[in-house]
A tleap script that builds the chain and sets N, CA, C and O, in Angstrom:
source leaprc.protein.ff14SB
mol = sequence {
  NMET LYS SER THR PRO TYR THR ARG THR GLN
  VAL LEU LEU GLU PRO GLU GLN ALA ALA ILE
  LEU ALA GLU ILE ALA ALA SER GLU GLY LYS
  SER LEU SER SER LEU LEU ARG GLU TRP ILE
  ASP ALA ALA LEU LYS GLN ARG LYS GLN ASN
  ASP LEU LYS ARG ALA ALA GLN ASP MET MET
  ASP THR TYR ALA ILE ASP GLY GLU VAL LEU
  GLY TYR SER LYS LEU ASP ALA GLU ASP PHE
  PHE LEU HIE ARG GLY CGLN
}
set mol.1.N position { 18.068 16.088 22.213 }
set mol.1.CA position { 17.798 15.610 20.869 }
set mol.1.C position { 16.921 14.365 20.974 }
set mol.1.O position { 17.223 13.442 21.731 }
set mol.2.N position { 15.845 14.350 20.216 }
set mol.2.CA position { 14.908 13.234 20.218 }
set mol.2.C position { 15.428 12.130 19.303 }
set mol.2.O position { 15.843 12.387 18.173 }
set mol.3.N position { 15.399 10.907 19.802 }
set mol.3.CA position { 15.882 9.776 19.027 }
set mol.3.C position { 14.710 8.921 18.561 }
set mol.3.O position { 13.793 8.644 19.334 }
set mol.4.N position { 14.739 8.504 17.301 }
set mol.4.CA position { 13.705 7.621 16.762 }
set mol.4.C position { 14.097 6.190 17.070 }
set mol.4.O position { 15.223 5.781 16.785 }
set mol.5.N position { 13.181 5.420 17.650 }
set mol.5.CA position { 13.528 4.032 17.940 }
set mol.5.C position { 13.601 3.204 16.656 }
set mol.5.O position { 12.697 3.263 15.823 }
set mol.6.N position { 14.641 2.460 16.506 }
set mol.6.CA position { 14.822 1.587 15.354 }
set mol.6.C position { 15.024 0.164 15.844 }
set mol.6.O position { 15.415 -0.061 16.990 }
set mol.7.N position { 14.760 -0.773 14.983 }
set mol.7.CA position { 15.059 -2.168 15.250 }
set mol.7.C position { 16.249 -2.547 14.393 }
set mol.7.O position { 16.236 -2.373 13.174 }
set mol.8.N position { 17.252 -3.054 15.026 }
set mol.8.CA position { 18.443 -3.466 14.287 }
set mol.8.C position { 18.153 -4.791 13.603 }
set mol.8.O position { 17.610 -5.714 14.210 }
set mol.9.N position { 18.522 -4.871 12.331 }
set mol.9.CA position { 18.362 -6.110 11.587 }
set mol.9.C position { 19.582 -6.293 10.701 }
set mol.9.O position { 20.325 -5.349 10.434 }
set mol.10.N position { 19.769 -7.491 10.263 }
set mol.10.CA position { 20.922 -7.785 9.424 }
set mol.10.C position { 20.423 -8.270 8.073 }
set mol.10.O position { 19.551 -9.135 7.991 }
set mol.11.N position { 20.986 -7.702 7.020 }
set mol.11.CA position { 20.645 -8.095 5.660 }
set mol.11.C position { 21.945 -8.457 4.961 }
set mol.11.O position { 22.918 -7.702 4.984 }
set mol.12.N position { 21.939 -9.613 4.348 }
set mol.12.CA position { 23.129 -10.042 3.609 }
set mol.12.C position { 22.967 -9.651 2.145 }
set mol.12.O position { 22.011 -10.049 1.479 }
set mol.13.N position { 23.920 -8.867 1.665 }
set mol.13.CA position { 23.895 -8.388 0.286 }
set mol.13.C position { 25.077 -8.970 -0.470 }
set mol.13.O position { 26.116 -9.289 0.108 }
set mol.14.N position { 24.895 -9.098 -1.756 }
set mol.14.CA position { 26.029 -9.458 -2.603 }
set mol.14.C position { 26.957 -8.249 -2.653 }
set mol.14.O position { 26.484 -7.117 -2.558 }
set mol.15.N position { 28.250 -8.455 -2.796 }
set mol.15.CA position { 29.191 -7.327 -2.807 }
set mol.15.C position { 28.836 -6.242 -3.815 }
set mol.15.O position { 28.962 -5.053 -3.521 }
set mol.16.N position { 28.396 -6.643 -4.994 }
set mol.16.CA position { 28.033 -5.654 -6.018 }
set mol.16.C position { 26.822 -4.846 -5.572 }
set mol.16.O position { 26.777 -3.635 -5.786 }
set mol.17.N position { 25.838 -5.500 -4.954 }
set mol.17.CA position { 24.661 -4.792 -4.447 }
set mol.17.C position { 25.074 -3.764 -3.396 }
set mol.17.O position { 24.625 -2.618 -3.428 }
set mol.18.N position { 25.931 -4.183 -2.465 }
set mol.18.CA position { 26.377 -3.290 -1.397 }
set mol.18.C position { 27.106 -2.079 -1.975 }
set mol.18.O position { 26.904 -0.951 -1.524 }
set mol.19.N position { 27.947 -2.316 -2.965 }
set mol.19.CA position { 28.711 -1.220 -3.575 }
set mol.19.C position { 27.783 -0.236 -4.279 }
set mol.19.O position { 27.931 0.977 -4.133 }
set mol.20.N position { 26.832 -0.757 -5.036 }
set mol.20.CA position { 25.907 0.117 -5.765 }
set mol.20.C position { 25.045 0.918 -4.787 }
set mol.20.O position { 24.846 2.118 -4.972 }
set mol.21.N position { 24.536 0.255 -3.752 }
set mol.21.CA position { 23.722 0.953 -2.761 }
set mol.21.C position { 24.529 2.027 -2.038 }
set mol.21.O position { 24.015 3.114 -1.776 }
set mol.22.N position { 25.777 1.735 -1.717 }
set mol.22.CA position { 26.633 2.722 -1.052 }
set mol.22.C position { 26.859 3.935 -1.951 }
set mol.22.O position { 26.877 5.070 -1.476 }
set mol.23.N position { 27.031 3.693 -3.245 }
set mol.23.CA position { 27.205 4.803 -4.198 }
set mol.23.C position { 25.942 5.657 -4.272 }
set mol.23.O position { 26.021 6.885 -4.267 }
set mol.24.N position { 24.791 5.015 -4.341 }
set mol.24.CA position { 23.528 5.751 -4.420 }
set mol.24.C position { 23.329 6.584 -3.160 }
set mol.24.O position { 22.983 7.763 -3.234 }
set mol.25.N position { 23.551 5.964 -2.002 }
set mol.25.CA position { 23.387 6.678 -0.736 }
set mol.25.C position { 24.320 7.887 -0.685 }
set mol.25.O position { 23.901 8.980 -0.306 }
set mol.26.N position { 25.567 7.695 -1.062 }
set mol.26.CA position { 26.539 8.794 -1.035 }
set mol.26.C position { 26.131 9.912 -2.000 }
set mol.26.O position { 26.248 11.093 -1.675 }
set mol.27.N position { 25.657 9.531 -3.178 }
set mol.27.CA position { 25.289 10.548 -4.170 }
set mol.27.C position { 24.069 11.352 -3.710 }
set mol.27.O position { 23.884 12.495 -4.128 }
set mol.28.N position { 23.234 10.752 -2.846 }
set mol.28.CA position { 22.050 11.445 -2.328 }
set mol.28.C position { 22.315 12.058 -0.954 }
set mol.28.O position { 21.416 12.642 -0.347 }
set mol.29.N position { 23.536 11.925 -0.470 }
set mol.29.CA position { 23.888 12.506 0.830 }
set mol.29.C position { 23.173 11.841 1.993 }
set mol.29.O position { 22.841 12.496 2.981 }
set mol.30.N position { 22.936 10.542 1.877 }
set mol.30.CA position { 22.235 9.796 2.912 }
set mol.30.C position { 23.094 8.643 3.393 }
set mol.30.O position { 24.044 8.222 2.732 }
set mol.31.N position { 22.733 8.152 4.554 }
set mol.31.CA position { 23.365 6.914 5.005 }
set mol.31.C position { 22.713 5.752 4.269 }
set mol.31.O position { 21.606 5.879 3.746 }
set mol.32.N position { 23.399 4.633 4.233 }
set mol.32.CA position { 22.848 3.446 3.609 }
set mol.32.C position { 21.561 3.037 4.328 }
set mol.32.O position { 20.586 2.650 3.685 }
set mol.33.N position { 21.560 3.122 5.652 }
set mol.33.CA position { 20.359 2.777 6.424 }
set mol.33.C position { 19.185 3.674 6.062 }
set mol.33.O position { 18.061 3.202 5.890 }
set mol.34.N position { 19.451 4.955 5.950 }
set mol.34.CA position { 18.390 5.904 5.598 }
set mol.34.C position { 17.837 5.611 4.210 }
set mol.34.O position { 16.623 5.625 4.006 }
set mol.35.N position { 18.718 5.349 3.268 }
set mol.35.CA position { 18.298 5.021 1.913 }
set mol.35.C position { 17.427 3.767 1.906 }
set mol.35.O position { 16.381 3.739 1.257 }
set mol.36.N position { 17.858 2.730 2.628 }
set mol.36.CA position { 17.091 1.483 2.658 }
set mol.36.C position { 15.738 1.668 3.345 }
set mol.36.O position { 14.741 1.103 2.897 }
set mol.37.N position { 15.690 2.453 4.429 }
set mol.37.CA position { 14.403 2.721 5.079 }
set mol.37.C position { 13.453 3.437 4.123 }
set mol.37.O position { 12.262 3.126 4.074 }
set mol.38.N position { 13.982 4.393 3.364 }
set mol.38.CA position { 13.174 5.129 2.386 }
set mol.38.C position { 12.613 4.180 1.324 }
set mol.38.O position { 11.434 4.250 0.980 }
set mol.39.N position { 13.461 3.301 0.815 }
set mol.39.CA position { 13.031 2.359 -0.216 }
set mol.39.C position { 12.039 1.346 0.344 }
set mol.39.O position { 11.086 0.968 -0.337 }
set mol.40.N position { 12.255 0.911 1.568 }
set mol.40.CA position { 11.320 -0.028 2.195 }
set mol.40.C position { 9.967 0.640 2.393 }
set mol.40.O position { 8.933 0.023 2.139 }
set mol.41.N position { 9.960 1.900 2.844 }
set mol.41.CA position { 8.699 2.636 2.993 }
set mol.41.C position { 7.955 2.710 1.664 }
set mol.41.O position { 6.743 2.500 1.615 }
set mol.42.N position { 8.679 3.007 0.588 }
set mol.42.CA position { 8.056 3.104 -0.742 }
set mol.42.C position { 7.504 1.749 -1.173 }
set mol.42.O position { 6.409 1.676 -1.732 }
set mol.43.N position { 8.252 0.677 -0.918 }
set mol.43.CA position { 7.792 -0.664 -1.291 }
set mol.43.C position { 6.562 -1.065 -0.483 }
set mol.43.O position { 5.638 -1.671 -1.026 }
set mol.44.N position { 6.539 -0.733 0.809 }
set mol.44.CA position { 5.386 -1.058 1.643 }
set mol.44.C position { 4.152 -0.268 1.210 }
set mol.44.O position { 3.042 -0.801 1.207 }
set mol.45.N position { 4.343 0.995 0.846 }
set mol.45.CA position { 3.236 1.818 0.355 }
set mol.45.C position { 2.682 1.235 -0.942 }
set mol.45.O position { 1.466 1.154 -1.119 }
set mol.46.N position { 3.567 0.832 -1.843 }
set mol.46.CA position { 3.142 0.236 -3.112 }
set mol.46.C position { 2.408 -1.082 -2.863 }
set mol.46.O position { 1.414 -1.379 -3.526 }
set mol.47.N position { 2.895 -1.858 -1.919 }
set mol.47.CA position { 2.239 -3.130 -1.590 }
set mol.47.C position { 0.818 -2.881 -1.067 }
set mol.47.O position { -0.116 -3.597 -1.429 }
set mol.48.N position { 0.664 -1.864 -0.215 }
set mol.48.CA position { -0.651 -1.541 0.318 }
set mol.48.C position { -1.584 -1.099 -0.810 }
set mol.48.O position { -2.747 -1.500 -0.850 }
set mol.49.N position { -1.075 -0.275 -1.721 }
set mol.49.CA position { -1.887 0.167 -2.859 }
set mol.49.C position { -2.295 -1.021 -3.721 }
set mol.49.O position { -3.430 -1.087 -4.193 }
set mol.50.N position { -1.374 -1.957 -3.928 }
set mol.50.CA position { -1.686 -3.149 -4.714 }
set mol.50.C position { -2.747 -3.997 -4.013 }
set mol.50.O position { -3.649 -4.527 -4.662 }
set mol.51.N position { -2.641 -4.125 -2.691 }
set mol.51.CA position { -3.638 -4.877 -1.924 }
set mol.51.C position { -5.015 -4.227 -2.045 }
set mol.51.O position { -6.013 -4.921 -2.237 }
set mol.52.N position { -5.073 -2.896 -1.934 }
set mol.52.CA position { -6.346 -2.185 -2.069 }
set mol.52.C position { -6.915 -2.335 -3.472 }
set mol.52.O position { -8.121 -2.511 -3.649 }
set mol.53.N position { -6.043 -2.265 -4.460 }
set mol.53.CA position { -6.479 -2.425 -5.852 }
set mol.53.C position { -7.045 -3.827 -6.064 }
set mol.53.O position { -8.078 -3.999 -6.712 }
set mol.54.N position { -6.360 -4.824 -5.512 }
set mol.54.CA position { -6.814 -6.204 -5.631 }
set mol.54.C position { -8.164 -6.397 -4.925 }
set mol.54.O position { -9.043 -7.086 -5.442 }
set mol.55.N position { -8.325 -5.787 -3.743 }
set mol.55.CA position { -9.585 -5.883 -3.002 }
set mol.55.C position { -10.713 -5.216 -3.786 }
set mol.55.O position { -11.822 -5.746 -3.845 }
set mol.56.N position { -10.437 -4.063 -4.384 }
set mol.56.CA position { -11.452 -3.374 -5.184 }
set mol.56.C position { -11.835 -4.217 -6.394 }
set mol.56.O position { -13.009 -4.293 -6.759 }
set mol.57.N position { -10.850 -4.846 -7.011 }
set mol.57.CA position { -11.139 -5.705 -8.165 }
set mol.57.C position { -11.973 -6.899 -7.740 }
set mol.57.O position { -12.885 -7.304 -8.461 }
set mol.58.N position { -11.672 -7.473 -6.571 }
set mol.58.CA position { -12.475 -8.582 -6.056 }
set mol.58.C position { -13.920 -8.147 -5.845 }
set mol.58.O position { -14.849 -8.898 -6.141 }
set mol.59.N position { -14.106 -6.937 -5.335 }
set mol.59.CA position { -15.459 -6.414 -5.128 }
set mol.59.C position { -16.169 -6.228 -6.470 }
set mol.59.O position { -17.354 -6.535 -6.597 }
set mol.60.N position { -15.449 -5.731 -7.456 }
set mol.60.CA position { -16.052 -5.549 -8.776 }
set mol.60.C position { -16.458 -6.899 -9.351 }
set mol.60.O position { -17.525 -7.032 -9.951 }
set mol.61.N position { -15.604 -7.896 -9.167 }
set mol.61.CA position { -15.920 -9.230 -9.671 }
set mol.61.C position { -17.165 -9.787 -8.987 }
set mol.61.O position { -17.927 -10.541 -9.592 }
set mol.62.N position { -17.368 -9.414 -7.725 }
set mol.62.CA position { -18.508 -9.905 -6.964 }
set mol.62.C position { -19.790 -9.157 -7.312 }
set mol.62.O position { -20.851 -9.769 -7.430 }
set mol.63.N position { -19.703 -7.836 -7.477 }
set mol.63.CA position { -20.908 -7.014 -7.609 }
set mol.63.C position { -21.173 -6.476 -9.007 }
set mol.63.O position { -22.222 -5.872 -9.233 }
set mol.64.N position { -20.267 -6.671 -9.945 }
set mol.64.CA position { -20.461 -6.099 -11.280 }
set mol.64.C position { -21.011 -7.146 -12.237 }
set mol.64.O position { -20.548 -8.286 -12.270 }
set mol.65.N position { -22.001 -6.741 -13.008 }
set mol.65.CA position { -22.557 -7.587 -14.058 }
set mol.65.C position { -22.671 -6.721 -15.306 }
set mol.65.O position { -23.280 -5.651 -15.280 }
set mol.66.N position { -22.088 -7.188 -16.378 }
set mol.66.CA position { -22.101 -6.456 -17.649 }
set mol.66.C position { -21.590 -5.025 -17.486 }
set mol.66.O position { -22.145 -4.098 -18.077 }
set mol.67.N position { -20.543 -4.843 -16.694 }
set mol.67.CA position { -19.921 -3.538 -16.544 }
set mol.67.C position { -20.587 -2.608 -15.564 }
set mol.67.O position { -20.109 -1.491 -15.366 }
set mol.68.N position { -21.679 -3.024 -14.939 }
set mol.68.CA position { -22.361 -2.182 -13.961 }
set mol.68.C position { -22.244 -2.798 -12.581 }
set mol.68.O position { -22.292 -4.018 -12.425 }
set mol.69.N position { -22.090 -1.944 -11.584 }
set mol.69.CA position { -22.047 -2.409 -10.214 }
set mol.69.C position { -23.488 -2.498 -9.726 }
set mol.69.O position { -24.210 -1.501 -9.687 }
set mol.70.N position { -23.890 -3.708 -9.354 }
set mol.70.CA position { -25.298 -3.942 -9.031 }
set mol.70.C position { -25.542 -4.310 -7.576 }
set mol.70.O position { -26.693 -4.508 -7.189 }
set mol.71.N position { -24.521 -4.407 -6.770 }
set mol.71.CA position { -24.667 -4.900 -5.411 }
set mol.71.C position { -25.779 -4.261 -4.612 }
set mol.71.O position { -26.504 -4.958 -3.901 }
set mol.72.N position { -25.930 -2.965 -4.708 }
set mol.72.CA position { -26.934 -2.269 -3.917 }
set mol.72.C position { -27.956 -1.548 -4.781 }
set mol.72.O position { -28.717 -0.725 -4.274 }
set mol.73.N position { -27.985 -1.834 -6.048 }
set mol.73.CA position { -28.891 -1.114 -6.932 }
set mol.73.C position { -30.350 -1.476 -6.681 }
set mol.73.O position { -31.240 -0.757 -7.135 }
set mol.74.N position { -30.618 -2.557 -5.981 }
set mol.74.CA position { -31.989 -2.969 -5.696 }
set mol.74.C position { -32.611 -2.115 -4.591 }
set mol.74.O position { -33.829 -2.125 -4.411 }
set mol.75.N position { -31.774 -1.371 -3.844 }
set mol.75.CA position { -32.323 -0.498 -2.810 }
set mol.75.C position { -33.088 0.642 -3.456 }
set mol.75.O position { -32.588 1.306 -4.364 }
set mol.76.N position { -34.272 0.856 -2.993 }
set mol.76.CA position { -35.071 1.961 -3.503 }
set mol.76.C position { -35.142 3.008 -2.402 }
set mol.76.O position { -35.656 2.729 -1.319 }
set mol.77.N position { -34.645 4.182 -2.656 }
set mol.77.CA position { -34.560 5.217 -1.627 }
set mol.77.C position { -35.921 5.526 -1.020 }
set mol.77.O position { -36.026 5.711 0.193 }
set mol.78.N position { -36.950 5.582 -1.831 }
set mol.78.CA position { -38.269 5.900 -1.286 }
set mol.78.C position { -38.729 4.825 -0.307 }
set mol.78.O position { -39.247 5.141 0.764 }
set mol.79.N position { -38.543 3.569 -0.666 }
set mol.79.CA position { -38.919 2.483 0.236 }
set mol.79.C position { -38.094 2.526 1.512 }
set mol.79.O position { -38.614 2.282 2.601 }
set mol.80.N position { -36.815 2.835 1.382 }
set mol.80.CA position { -35.951 2.896 2.551 }
set mol.80.C position { -36.444 3.959 3.528 }
set mol.80.O position { -36.593 3.695 4.721 }
set mol.81.N position { -36.692 5.148 3.021 }
set mol.81.CA position { -37.127 6.232 3.889 }
set mol.81.C position { -38.551 5.986 4.411 }
set mol.81.O position { -38.888 6.402 5.520 }
set mol.82.N position { -39.361 5.327 3.628 }
set mol.82.CA position { -40.734 5.027 4.019 }
set mol.82.C position { -40.773 4.022 5.180 }
set mol.82.O position { -41.599 4.137 6.085 }
set mol.83.N position { -39.865 3.034 5.139 }
set mol.83.CA position { -39.896 1.951 6.112 }
set mol.83.C position { -38.820 2.035 7.178 }
set mol.83.O position { -38.753 1.141 8.022 }
set mol.84.N position { -37.983 3.045 7.190 }
set mol.84.CA position { -36.865 3.087 8.139 }
set mol.84.C position { -37.309 3.206 9.588 }
set mol.84.O position { -36.553 2.819 10.479 }
set mol.85.N position { -38.471 3.710 9.857 }
set mol.85.CA position { -38.936 3.855 11.239 }
set mol.85.C position { -39.573 2.594 11.773 }
set mol.85.O position { -39.920 2.540 12.953 }
set mol.86.N position { -39.736 1.596 10.961 }
set mol.86.CA position { -40.437 0.382 11.407 }
set mol.86.C position { -39.503 -0.603 12.044 }
set mol.86.O position { -39.932 -1.674 12.472 }
savepdb mol mol.pdb
quit
């Protein structure tokens, strides 16, 4: 049987939090650890999406003027292909 390596960590929960989490895990047929790993994965994925969204917004703030993205609009394809060998 293949074992997934885990890092043991300790989290201090309020008694009510622990009870509610234990109920949720039991109702889903999961261990508390499995439930928490699943939720952490979802939170990390959401954080990454938020970071990407923020980065895209920063780019829009940098390159957009009057609702249009202008960062590379000055490139003229004909000039590019005409001069690319030089």
